[in-house]
N, CA, C and O atoms as a GROMACS GRO file, in nm:
protein
  244
    1UNK      N    1   0.084  -0.117   0.000
    1UNK     CA    2   0.000   0.000   0.000
    1UNK      C    3   0.089   0.124   0.000
    1UNK      O    4   0.188   0.131   0.072
    2UNK      N    5   0.051   0.219  -0.081
    2UNK     CA    6   0.132   0.340  -0.097
    2UNK      C    7   0.098   0.449   0.004
    2UNK      O    8   0.155   0.558  -0.002
    3UNK      N    9   0.007   0.424   0.095
    3UNK     CA   10  -0.027   0.526   0.194
    3UNK      C   11   0.067   0.518   0.312
    3UNK      O   12   0.123   0.412   0.343
    4UNK      N   13   0.083   0.630   0.378
    4UNK     CA   14   0.172   0.639   0.493
    4UNK      C   15   0.098   0.706   0.607
    4UNK      O   16  -0.004   0.772   0.587
    5UNK      N   17   0.150   0.689   0.726
    5UNK     CA   18   0.092   0.753   0.843
    5UNK      C   19   0.084   0.904   0.820
    5UNK      O   20   0.181   0.966   0.778
    6UNK      N   21  -0.032   0.960   0.849
    6UNK     CA   22  -0.054   1.103   0.828
    6UNK      C   23  -0.125   1.138   0.699
    6UNK      O   24  -0.174   1.250   0.683
    7UNK      N   25  -0.132   1.043   0.604
    7UNK     CA   26  -0.206   1.066   0.479
    7UNK      C   27  -0.355   1.072   0.508
    7UNK      O   28  -0.404   1.009   0.602
    8UNK      N   29  -0.428   1.147   0.427
    8UNK     CA   30  -0.573   1.154   0.436
    8UNK      C   31  -0.636   1.076   0.322
    8UNK      O   32  -0.582   1.071   0.211
    9UNK      N   33  -0.750   1.015   0.351
    9UNK     CA   34  -0.826   0.947   0.247
    9UNK      C   35  -0.973   0.946   0.284
    9UNK      O   36  -1.011   0.985   0.394
   10UNK      N   37  -1.055   0.901   0.190
   10UNK     CA   38  -1.199   0.898   0.210
   10UNK      C   39  -1.248   0.757   0.178
   10UNK      O   40  -1.211   0.698   0.077
   11UNK      N   41  -1.333   0.703   0.266
   11UNK     CA   42  -1.391   0.571   0.245
   11UNK      C   43  -1.522   0.583   0.170
   11UNK      O   44  -1.587   0.688   0.173
   12UNK      N   45  -1.562   0.476   0.103
   12UNK     CA   46  -1.684   0.482   0.024
   12UNK      C   47  -1.810   0.483   0.109
   12UNK      O   48  -1.916   0.521   0.059
   13UNK      N   49  -1.803   0.444   0.236
   13UNK     CA   50  -1.921   0.440   0.322
   13UNK      C   51  -1.918   0.550   0.429
   13UNK      O   52  -1.996   0.545   0.525
   14UNK      N   53  -1.829   0.649   0.414
   14UNK     CA   54  -1.812   0.752   0.514
   14UNK      C   55  -1.782   0.884   0.445
   14UNK      O   56  -1.697   0.889   0.356
   15UNK      N   57  -1.850   0.991   0.484
   15UNK     CA   58  -1.828   1.122   0.420
   15UNK      C   59  -1.709   1.196   0.479
   15UNK      O   60  -1.662   1.294   0.420
   16UNK      N   61  -1.659   1.152   0.593
   16UNK     CA   62  -1.546   1.219   0.657
   16UNK      C   63  -1.415   1.190   0.585
   16UNK      O   64  -1.398   1.086   0.522
   17UNK      N   65  -1.323   1.285   0.596
   17UNK     CA   66  -1.185   1.263   0.554
   17UNK      C   67  -1.115   1.201   0.673
   17UNK      O   68  -1.119   1.256   0.783
   18UNK      N   69  -1.052   1.088   0.653
   18UNK     CA   70  -0.986   1.014   0.760
   18UNK      C   71  -0.835   1.019   0.744
   18UNK      O   72  -0.783   1.030   0.632
   19UNK      N   73  -0.765   1.013   0.855
   19UNK     CA   74  -0.620   1.017   0.856
   19UNK      C   75  -0.565   0.878   0.888
   19UNK      O   76  -0.611   0.812   0.981
   20UNK      N   77  -0.468   0.834   0.810
   20UNK     CA   78  -0.405   0.705   0.834
   20UNK      C   79  -0.319   0.714   0.960
   20UNK      O   80  -0.230   0.800   0.971
   21UNK      N   81  -0.348   0.625   1.056
   21UNK     CA   82  -0.267   0.622   1.178
   21UNK      C   83  -0.182   0.496   1.184
   21UNK      O   84  -0.096   0.482   1.272
   22UNK      N   85  -0.206   0.403   1.091
   22UNK     CA   86  -0.126   0.282   1.085
   22UNK      C   87  -0.176   0.192   0.974
   22UNK      O   88  -0.283   0.215   0.918
   23UNK      N   89  -0.098   0.089   0.944
   23UNK     CA   90  -0.140  -0.008   0.842
   23UNK      C   91  -0.073  -0.141   0.870
   23UNK      O   92   0.037  -0.147   0.926
   24UNK      N   93  -0.141  -0.246   0.832
   24UNK     CA   94  -0.088  -0.382   0.841
   24UNK      C   95  -0.093  -0.439   0.700
   24UNK      O   96  -0.196  -0.490   0.657
   25UNK      N   97   0.018  -0.429   0.630
   25UNK     CA   98   0.020  -0.471   0.489
   25UNK      C   99   0.002  -0.621   0.474
   25UNK      O  100  -0.052  -0.666   0.373
   26UNK      N  101   0.047  -0.699   0.571
   26UNK     CA  102   0.030  -0.844   0.563
   26UNK      C  103  -0.117  -0.884   0.564
   26UNK      O  104  -0.158  -0.977   0.496
   27UNK      N  105  -0.196  -0.812   0.642
   27UNK     CA  106  -0.338  -0.843   0.654
   27UNK      C  107  -0.425  -0.753   0.566
   27UNK      O  108  -0.546  -0.775   0.555
   28UNK      N  109  -0.365  -0.653   0.502
   28UNK     CA  110  -0.440  -0.563   0.416
   28UNK      C  111  -0.534  -0.473   0.493
   28UNK      O  112  -0.646  -0.447   0.447
   29UNK      N  113  -0.492  -0.425   0.609
   29UNK     CA  114  -0.576  -0.340   0.694
   29UNK      C  115  -0.518  -0.200   0.705
   29UNK      O  116  -0.397  -0.182   0.714
   30UNK      N  117  -0.607  -0.103   0.704
   30UNK     CA  118  -0.572   0.036   0.728
   30UNK      C  119  -0.637   0.078   0.858
   30UNK      O  120  -0.754   0.049   0.882
   31UNK      N  121  -0.563   0.147   0.942
   31UNK     CA  122  -0.615   0.198   1.068
   31UNK      C  123  -0.626   0.350   1.051
   31UNK      O  124  -0.527   0.418   1.025
   32UNK      N  125  -0.748   0.400   1.067
   32UNK     CA  126  -0.779   0.538   1.033
   32UNK      C  127  -0.843   0.610   1.151
   32UNK      O  128  -0.906   0.547   1.236
   33UNK      N  129  -0.826   0.741   1.155
   33UNK     CA  130  -0.885   0.822   1.261
   33UNK      C  131  -0.959   0.939   1.198
   33UNK      O  132  -0.909   1.002   1.105
   34UNK      N  133  -1.079   0.968   1.250
   34UNK     CA  134  -1.153   1.084   1.200
   34UNK      C  135  -1.123   1.205   1.286
   34UNK      O  136  -1.044   1.197   1.380
   35UNK      N  137  -1.185   1.318   1.256
   35UNK     CA  138  -1.156   1.443   1.326
   35UNK      C  139  -1.202   1.442   1.472
   35UNK      O  140  -1.158   1.525   1.550
   36UNK      N  141  -1.289   1.349   1.509
   36UNK     CA  142  -1.335   1.336   1.647
   36UNK      C  143  -1.250   1.240   1.728
   36UNK      O  144  -1.273   1.222   1.848
   37UNK      N  145  -1.152   1.177   1.663
   37UNK     CA  146  -1.065   1.082   1.732
   37UNK      C  147  -1.114   0.939   1.729
   37UNK      O  148  -1.053   0.851   1.790
   38UNK      N  149  -1.224   0.913   1.658
   38UNK     CA  150  -1.275   0.776   1.644
   38UNK      C  151  -1.187   0.699   1.547
   38UNK      O  152  -1.144   0.753   1.445
   39UNK      N  153  -1.160   0.572   1.579
   39UNK     CA  154  -1.074   0.489   1.496
   39UNK      C  155  -1.158   0.394   1.412
   39UNK      O  156  -1.253   0.334   1.461
   40UNK      N  157  -1.124   0.383   1.285
   40UNK     CA  158  -1.187   0.290   1.191
   40UNK      C  159  -1.082   0.194   1.138
   40UNK      O  160  -0.965   0.230   1.124
   41UNK      N  161  -1.124   0.073   1.110
   41UNK     CA  162  -1.038  -0.024   1.042
   41UNK      C  163  -1.102  -0.051   0.906
   41UNK      O  164  -1.221  -0.080   0.898
   42UNK      N  165  -1.022  -0.041   0.802
   42UNK     CA  166  -1.074  -0.059   0.668
   42UNK      C  167  -0.975  -0.140   0.584
   42UNK      O  168  -0.861  -0.161   0.624
   43UNK      N  169  -1.022  -0.184   0.469
   43UNK     CA  170  -0.937  -0.253   0.372
   43UNK      C  171  -0.923  -0.162   0.250
   43UNK      O  172  -1.000  -0.068   0.234
   44UNK      N  173  -0.827  -0.188   0.164
   44UNK     CA  174  -0.813  -0.106   0.043
   44UNK      C  175  -0.940  -0.104  -0.043
   44UNK      O  176  -0.965  -0.005  -0.112
   45UNK      N  177  -1.020  -0.209  -0.040
   45UNK     CA  178  -1.145  -0.212  -0.117
   45UNK      C  179  -1.246  -0.110  -0.064
   45UNK      O  180  -1.335  -0.069  -0.138
   46UNK      N  181  -1.233  -0.068   0.062
   46UNK     CA  182  -1.324   0.028   0.122
   46UNK      C  183  -1.292   0.172   0.083
   46UNK      O  184  -1.374   0.262   0.106
   47UNK      N  185  -1.175   0.196   0.026
   47UNK     CA  186  -1.130   0.332  -0.002
   47UNK      C  187  -1.198   0.385  -0.129
   47UNK      O  188  -1.197   0.321  -0.234
   48UNK      N  189  -1.258   0.504  -0.115
   48UNK     CA  190  -1.321   0.571  -0.229
   48UNK      C  191  -1.221   0.664  -0.296
   48UNK      O  192  -1.212   0.669  -0.419
   49UNK      N  193  -1.146   0.740  -0.214
   49UNK     CA  194  -1.046   0.832  -0.269
   49UNK      C  195  -0.917   0.820  -0.190
   49UNK      O  196  -0.915   0.836  -0.068
   50UNK      N  197  -0.810   0.791  -0.261
   50UNK     CA  198  -0.676   0.781  -0.202
   50UNK      C  199  -0.618   0.922  -0.187
   50UNK      O  200  -0.672   1.016  -0.244
   51UNK      N  201  -0.511   0.937  -0.110
   51UNK     CA  202  -0.454   1.071  -0.090
   51UNK      C  203  -0.422   1.145  -0.220
   51UNK      O  204  -0.449   1.264  -0.230
   52UNK      N  205  -0.367   1.077  -0.318
   52UNK     CA  206  -0.332   1.142  -0.444
   52UNK      C  207  -0.457   1.183  -0.522
   52UNK      O  208  -0.452   1.278  -0.600
   53UNK      N  209  -0.568   1.114  -0.502
   53UNK     CA  210  -0.693   1.153  -0.567
   53UNK      C  211  -0.754   1.274  -0.497
   53UNK      O  212  -0.808   1.363  -0.563
   54UNK      N  213  -0.746   1.278  -0.365
   54UNK     CA  214  -0.794   1.395  -0.291
   54UNK      C  215  -0.714   1.518  -0.329
   54UNK      O  216  -0.771   1.625  -0.350
   55UNK      N  217  -0.582   1.504  -0.337
   55UNK     CA  218  -0.496   1.617  -0.372
   55UNK      C  219  -0.525   1.668  -0.513
   55UNK      O  220  -0.527   1.789  -0.536
   56UNK      N  221  -0.549   1.576  -0.606
   56UNK     CA  222  -0.577   1.615  -0.745
   56UNK      C  223  -0.710   1.690  -0.751
   56UNK      O  224  -0.722   1.791  -0.820
   57UNK      N  225  -0.811   1.639  -0.677
   57UNK     CA  226  -0.943   1.702  -0.678
   57UNK      C  227  -0.936   1.842  -0.619
   57UNK      O  228  -0.999   1.933  -0.672
   58UNK      N  229  -0.860   1.860  -0.510
   58UNK     CA  230  -0.844   1.992  -0.450
   58UNK      C  231  -0.773   2.087  -0.546
   58UNK      O  232  -0.807   2.205  -0.550
   59UNK      N  233  -0.678   2.039  -0.620
   59UNK     CA  234  -0.605   2.122  -0.715
   59UNK      C  235  -0.688   2.169  -0.832
   59UNK      O  236  -0.660   2.273  -0.890
   60UNK      N  237  -0.793   2.093  -0.867
   60UNK     CA  238  -0.879   2.129  -0.978
   60UNK      C  239  -0.980   2.235  -0.940
   60UNK      O  240  -1.036   2.300  -1.029
   61UNK      N  241  -1.005   2.256  -0.813
   61UNK     CA  242  -1.106   2.352  -0.770
   61UNK      C  243  -1.051   2.492  -0.768
   61UNK      O  244  -1.123   2.586  -0.734
   0.00000   0.00000   0.00000
């Protein structure tokens, strides 16, 4: 996975922008935190927008 701790991404079932706080590449898990401090566990299939997609979208606006 090309994401690193501190990257932001968006999941397909959540409108919040989440921050990567860790990852387990062997198990394919991403550990994410929202702005309220709640932790989510997701897989790459759950990701709607990766950090580079969020950055590109912000640049187009």
